C-alpha positions as CSV (number, residue, x, y, z in Angstrom):
1,M,87.8,132.2,-37.7
2,E,85.9,132.9,-40.9
3,R,82.5,131.3,-41.3
4,K,83.5,129.5,-44.5
5,E,86.5,128.0,-42.7
6,L,84.3,126.8,-39.9
7,F,81.9,125.2,-42.4
8,A,84.9,123.5,-44.1
9,E,85.8,122.0,-40.7
10,A,82.3,120.7,-40.4
11,V,82.6,119.0,-43.8
12,K,85.9,117.4,-42.7
13,A,84.2,116.2,-39.5
14,A,81.5,114.6,-41.6
15,E,84.2,112.5,-43.3
16,M,84.7,110.7,-40.0
17,S,81.0,109.9,-39.7
18,Y,80.0,106.4,-38.7
19,S,76.7,106.2,-40.6
20,K,76.5,102.8,-42.1
21,Y,72.8,102.4,-41.5
22,S,71.4,105.7,-42.8
23,G,74.2,106.6,-45.2
24,F,73.8,110.2,-44.2
25,S,77.1,111.7,-42.9
26,V,76.9,114.8,-40.7
27,G,79.7,116.9,-39.3
28,A,79.7,119.8,-36.9
29,A,82.4,122.3,-36.0
30,L,81.8,124.2,-32.7
31,L,83.7,127.4,-32.1
32,T,84.4,128.5,-28.6
33,V,84.6,132.2,-27.6
34,D,88.3,131.5,-27.1
35,G,88.7,130.6,-30.8
36,L,89.1,126.8,-30.3
37,V,87.2,124.4,-32.6
38,F,85.7,121.1,-31.5
39,K,84.5,118.8,-34.2
40,G,81.9,116.1,-34.1
41,C,80.3,113.6,-36.4
42,N,77.2,111.5,-36.2
43,I,77.8,108.0,-34.8
44,E,75.1,105.5,-35.5
45,N,74.2,102.3,-33.8
46,A,72.2,99.3,-34.9
47,S,69.9,100.2,-32.0
48,F,68.9,103.6,-33.6
49,S,68.0,105.2,-30.3
50,L,71.6,105.0,-29.2
51,T,72.8,107.1,-32.2
52,N,74.4,110.4,-31.4
53,C,74.3,113.4,-33.7
54,A,77.3,115.4,-34.8
55,E,76.3,118.6,-33.0
56,R,75.9,116.8,-29.7
57,T,79.2,115.0,-30.2
58,A,80.9,118.3,-30.7
59,V,79.2,119.9,-27.6
60,F,80.0,116.9,-25.4
61,K,83.6,116.9,-26.5
62,A,84.0,120.6,-25.7
63,V,82.2,120.4,-22.4
64,S,84.2,117.3,-21.3
65,E,87.3,119.4,-21.9
66,G,86.1,122.3,-19.8
67,Y,84.7,124.6,-22.5
68,M,81.2,125.9,-22.2
69,N,81.1,129.2,-24.0
70,F,80.5,129.1,-27.7
71,S,80.0,131.6,-30.4
72,A,79.1,129.6,-33.5
73,I,78.6,126.1,-34.8
74,A,78.7,124.9,-38.5
75,I,76.8,121.9,-39.6
76,A,77.2,120.0,-42.8
77,G,75.4,116.8,-43.9
78,S,75.2,114.7,-47.0
79,S,74.3,111.3,-48.3
80,G,76.5,111.4,-51.3
81,G,79.3,113.9,-50.6
82,D,77.4,117.0,-51.8
83,F,77.3,119.4,-48.9
84,S,75.5,122.2,-50.7
85,K,72.1,121.5,-49.2
86,P,71.5,122.7,-45.7
87,C,71.5,120.1,-42.9
88,Y,69.3,121.6,-40.1
89,P,69.9,120.6,-36.5
90,C,67.3,118.3,-34.9
91,G,65.3,119.2,-31.9
92,A,67.5,117.2,-29.5
93,C,70.6,119.0,-30.7
94,L,68.9,122.4,-30.5
95,Q,68.0,121.6,-26.9
96,V,71.5,120.6,-26.0
97,L,72.9,123.8,-27.7
98,S,70.4,125.9,-25.8
99,E,71.8,124.5,-22.5
100,F,75.2,126.0,-23.2
101,C,74.5,128.8,-25.7
102,G,72.5,132.0,-25.8
103,D,69.9,132.9,-28.4
104,D,72.6,134.7,-30.4
105,L,74.7,131.5,-31.1
106,I,75.4,131.6,-34.8
107,I,74.4,128.4,-36.7
108,I,76.2,128.2,-40.0
109,L,74.7,126.0,-42.7
110,S,75.4,125.7,-46.4
111,D,72.6,128.2,-47.2
112,G,73.6,130.9,-44.7
113,E,73.8,131.9,-41.1
114,Y,71.1,131.8,-38.5
115,K,70.8,132.3,-34.8
116,L,69.8,129.7,-32.3
117,S,66.6,131.7,-31.6
118,D,65.6,131.3,-35.3
119,F,65.3,127.5,-34.8
120,L,64.3,127.4,-31.1
121,P,62.4,130.6,-30.2
122,K,60.9,129.2,-27.1
123,R,63.1,126.8,-25.2
124,F,63.1,124.7,-22.1
125,C,65.8,126.0,-19.8
126,E,66.7,126.5,-16.2
127,E,64.1,129.2,-15.7
128,S,61.4,126.7,-17.0
129,M,62.1,124.5,-14.0
130,K,61.4,127.2,-11.4
């Protein structure tokens, strides 16, 4: 799948966002190594700590369906429908991505492509617990 297509899927996912408190819609499209796409959106709650980000929604959907090998994720966010500004993943989402993805996972934003290691060069992982 082309990177632009994956980003377009993230924008579509953002349209499903439940973000009535912040007004900031986020969508994510997670590409498996098998070529499947799992989409997620942010889902807010009046108790803000119970809110779930789009990236984690996509990862949890994929893992719950038995997929744990990913090659790329596209992330799109906007408070007014303009997805031209980059929406960087939060620390919690980066940590969840690091659980299932290597440093070379491609993160596609509106301003370009990055690797997971660009955002999370030192991460807490299984080896950290030994």
